[in-house]
N, C-alpha and C positions, 0 to 999 in steps of 0.2 A: 667844352669838348673834353672827354675823358680818355680819348684814344692816345696812347703813348706814341704811336706812329706820327701823330700830328703835333702833340705838345712836347715831345722829346725824340725827335727824329733820329738823333745819333745814339740813342740808348744810354745816355750819360746817367740819368736818374733812374730809369726803369729798364733794367736789363731784360732782354727778351730771348736769351739763349734757350734753345730747345722748344720755342713756341712758334708754330707756323701761323699763317694768317687766320685759319679757322679757330685756333686756340686763342689768338689775340682778340678775334671778334667775340668769342664767348666771354673772355675776361672783361672786355669793354661792356658787354651786355650786363654782366654782374655789377660792374661799377655804376652804370647808368641806372640800373634797378635800385641799387642802394641810394643813389642820389634822389631818385623819385620817391622812395619810401621816406627818406629823411625830410624832404620837402612836405610830403603829406602829413607826416607826424608833427612837424612844426606847425602846419596849418591847423591841424586838429587841436593841438595844445593851445594855440592862440585863440581858437574859437571857444574852447572850454573856459579859458581865463576871462575872455570878454563876456561870456554868458553869465559868469559869476562875479564880474567886475573885480578881478584880482590881477595883481602883478605876478611876475614869475616866482619871486621868492614867497609871496603870499600863498600861491598855489602849492608850492613845495611844502610849505608849513602845513597847509590844510591836508595834503596827502599823508604827511607824517602823522597828523592827529587822527585821521580816519583809520590808518593802519594800526595805530596804537589802540584805538577804540576796539577794533576787531580782535586784537590780541589781548584785550583786557588790561592794558598797561596805562598808567597815568603819565600824561605828558606834562612836564614842568617847563617853565621858561628856559631853564638851564639846558634841558635836553633839546629843546628847540634850537637854542643858540649853537649847541654842539653839532646838531644834525645839519643846520643850515650854514655853519661856519661863519656866523656873524656875531657882533658884539652883544653884550647884554643890553646896552642902550638901544641898539637897533632892534633887538628882540622885543623890548618893551614897546617901542613904537609900532612894530609889526602886530603884536598882540592887541594893542589899543585899536589899530585899524580893523583887525578881524572882529573884535568885539563890537565896535561901532557899526560894522556892516552886518552884524548878526550871524557871522560864520562860526564863532567860538564864544565861549563864556569862561570866565574865571570861576573856579570852584575850590572849596577847601580841599587840600590834599588829604586823602583818606588815612594816611599813617604818619604824616609829618606836619604837626601844627604850625611849624614855621614856614612851610612852603605852600604854594598854590598850584593847583592843576589847571591845565588849559584843555577844555573839553569841546569837541566839535558839536555844533547844534544839530538837531535832527534835520532841519531844513537844509543845512549845508551838506550833511551826509547824503541826503536824498539827491541834491543837485549834483554832487560829485559822482554819485552812482549813475545818474542819468547821462552825464557827459563823459567823464573819464572812464568810469566803470564799463560803459557800453563799448567804448573803443578797445579797452583791454580784452573784453569778452570776444570781440571780433578777431583780434590778433590771436587769442588763444585758440579759437576755432580753426584759423588758418594753420597754426602749428600742429594742432591735433589731427588734421587731415593728412599730414605727412606720415610716411612709414617710419617706424622706429629707426631704421638705418639712415633715412634722410634727415630726421631730427638730429641724430648724432652728428652728421656731416655739417648741418647748418649751425648747430651749437658750437662745434669746434671752430668753424669758420668765423663766427661772430666773436668768440672768445679770443681767437688769434688777432682778429681785426681790432678789438679793443686794446689788446696789448701793443699792437703796432702803432696805434693812434696815440696812446699815452706814453709809450716808451721811446 
């Protein structure tokens, strides 16, 4: 239950000054909707990982490699380690797993003979497009249907929420 009248009846954690019952009902509706969206997002992400037989870090690595491919950038194991915030040893194991599964391949770096690139395979790019890409497209369509003013309100709300969550 996300209703502060239930979980914090004395208003110790959630001050409710200036909010009547209608306001509180609306805020609770927003919180419930956020919770439902988060659950749906987690379910979709898990389904995508399962369909590609990937763990969470593997999927993050694959997304990074796909985005780099679209941007024309070379992904190195070091760039992967930095992006994922994992050790170089863990990165080596991750790349080995992704190569063995046919999701990426090691290629010579185009400008640095001492380095190697990690390139997403066409099959993995297609699978990611069909799973993750379609979900992003549906979310984009939802945001595009909003008016410019509503998009500004939603963006500001989500940015504030991210700051409140991490700060």
